[in-house]
N, C-alpha and C positions, 0 to 999 in steps of 0.2 A: 127755310121752312117749306115743306111740300104741301101742295094743295090741288084740289080739283076745282076748276072754274066752270060753272054752268051758264051757258048763254041762253037768251030767251027762246031761241029757235030749237032748243033741246040738245045742242052740241055741248059735250063735256070734254075739256082738255086737261091733261096733267100739266102742272106748272110748279115752278120754284119761285118763291118770293125772294127777290134779290135785295130789296130795300123797302122799309116800311116807315111811313110817317103818319101822323094823325089823319091826314086827308088825302094821302097819295101812296100808291104801291107801285113799285117797279117789279115787273114780272117777266120771266122767261118761260114760254109755254111751248109744248110739243106742237110741231106743225107750223110755227111762226118763225120767219127768218130772223127776226130781231126781237130784242126785249121791248116791252111796251109799258106804258103807264096807265094805271087805273086811278080815277079820282073819286072822292066821296062827295056826294051832293045830298045833304040831309041825311036820310037813313039808308041811302042806296049807293052802291059802287057802280061807276059808269066807265065805259070804254071811251076812247077819243071820239067815236061816232055817236055817243050818247046812249048806247045800249046798256041796260042794267044787267049786272051779273051777280051770281050767288057763289059762295065759297063753301067748300068742305075741306077743312084742314086735316092733313094726315100726319100721324106721328111716325117718327123714324124707329121707334122701339115699341115692343109689346107693352100694353098697359092693362091694369085691372079695370073693371068697369067704373070703380070709384075714381081712379086716376084719370080715366078718359073723360068722365063727366066734369071733373075739376079743370082739366085742360081746356075743354070747350068753354067753360065759364070764363076762364082767364082770357082766351082768345076772343071771345065775344066782347069782353070789356075792353081789350086792347084795340080791337078793330070794330068799335061801336058802329052799328049800322050794317055790318056784314051779316049775311044769313049763315048761321052755323048749323049745318044739317046733321 
């Protein structure tokens, strides 16, 4: 799954979600030498250093407005606590 990860300092990186569990995500991101893990704490996703991040999930195919809205609802339910922009 493709995503944009937004860091609190305003940096946005392209990423691929390699593995997803209820409270953990394994991510490979542009500009990072290795894959890393994000963990959920309450309603927020945190880096190893404790920075909260937000996600924007990207579709690999064109969708209608209705499909995109449904996809975001499914992703929001799947990754409860992630900010779906």
